[in-house]
Steps between C-alpha positions, in 0.01 A plus 500: 500500500832673561552861392785656306624857465643559151758780475507631145712767335233703330137530413492588132217635294703438184677212326683273742878491458686170503562498875140584579382227266699255713351651816151459356576134424620449859181656631279292270659173612479588868135593446440155349648337810361720777198667340515860382281613791774387739768720343540871558745711301720788607629709209823688565402736216163590356552617143132578461566821693756771425813517716623844602857628521491468880449123470800467266720707732391294801579180312844628399576594861431149636684302230842510675340355815376187322143612425429433135294768326151509648602377844573711807541402866137598562371300203701194601361518856145525365544198274666299778207578732245400235689175436429373852147414380628253235643148493726578204672806362606470136764766430472536125847648442825450685567876495244511782715283724481765771139387552613145578757643740245714684247215517749266664625770737138560605448130575277416203397134538372430149700392195687754288543399135715730285537500123817592309412641158872545440824522688418865550857636519571355156167626369554859615865507395381411148198731505688800639843432352567860401301678773692684777255381768545132412712430811233628742223288347719191458613525861138523615410196288797309641390570858147387428604182321719417800214565744268293281734203532557556871143547619269316255372153579493409130673666207421437134718563194409478135784274388811311609735777384341750739482240777874434474586871498273562802673212682843640417416858596274448801559143620141382450379252242155553354231275646334481159574595142180603325552615141311772320160363405181633346136416530419353160326778309541344157300180514320475165332223299744568215812708446643692201598272214709741291871464438749776571545766233807528279522850649418398858334730749733509800376626836686625806278522805619684811481820700733801487776355717873545442593135421201480261594825328868406477405166344275669244771752411755219461260308274421815300867566430636148457220276371213699351697646204594149387158329493182569304238518778217716628590599856262616773574609858210492743516589868423737782679832457671395177373812325806681635768247408626710207569788741800311638570201276552436131200332336447530121199705396347211304469288815147540637473592868178458700488633855253384768287278277181405690481157334810303400318209335482654150876563505577145613275349235645723228861414585690225321791510746561643846843665511653523851854647491541536879853486639464618861270421786396275783202275564305379196358691207121520513486575126649155430226323696232707331647415160489129586135532603410648161695231316747738342829428332766653726854611416674620814821518701618292794352766728163494323477123553648495852298269725303343214546131426446439129671408175607829347507382139140384527397827663673709234862550591741610773736772377757721672686659209390705203604222264287247690194728495544566128536129423196403709277767342629415152407136562138608553511713185635217284302219663158621619351297782174509698423840644344326802772299674326200657819397681515834686132477586548147638800607710289780647218264594739245650732726699396866502122517534350601833373146559855363492612683818195476727653214700818700562291776658300247700824372656606855590184533709557175694 
């Protein structure tokens, strides 16, 4: 059996963020195809151990030279040397494009497969919009995305929007478009039968990340005062959102919840007011898996093929959000959305993309 070296951003002892959830899915599918014993993983970061100030300073020094945080010339050489023992190298993020470059320059004969979680320049410009060091990080990401396209044997994007932008910016069309998917963790003999409440519980799920926080603040100012709902915000690091953004005190905030299932099952509606970003939103896929009613923006639904009215509603203005939520208040409907669950099983479960990965290995 052939062997694969899986390059992963970080080894986490905590809750996996959206990007790492996608990386875990990629690993799980490759393990199904090759056998887990034939895959070895290199973690660029190990969050189970504490990083010292010297490591941060070293990372900051190498950023302008195209080495994303965690990589140095020495580390890249070590990984490139290790890779010679493998038939495939799966570069889990395009910001590590310098690895593909070094592998090809060293005459690596296996197949390099690289995964675009986003168009990284767009992602970092949104994430670091008001940070003075944005240009340095965006420039590093741009270099690595370019190297990824130049030196990888196969590149994978999440959706057609990213694929078109990558083609326009770097002259390379994605060899495959593999959407965000989840292993089905909500297969039950029966599902909740209740209808939504006349004061619906609305849930925002997402980590402390500028586009998420800006969307919540926008919703708090423009929608929340005009609807009678119970609002909850759950996500990694969200305990500090009120330090920098306006969120009313009667909105419940839960940071770093170890188990999200109770919050999903309690929610009548998922509220996703996301206006910036790249790639696809993991929280949307997870909401589909749990059969939730979803009210979200164009960006929240980007890359997902479904009928928005059946899912809950697509809204981009305050008036549209208010009207969609008010419709639930006045006309309660099933709390468990069977349509969303069916769309997940058909298009966004792990089983639905196995063949796409199989073709990447051919």
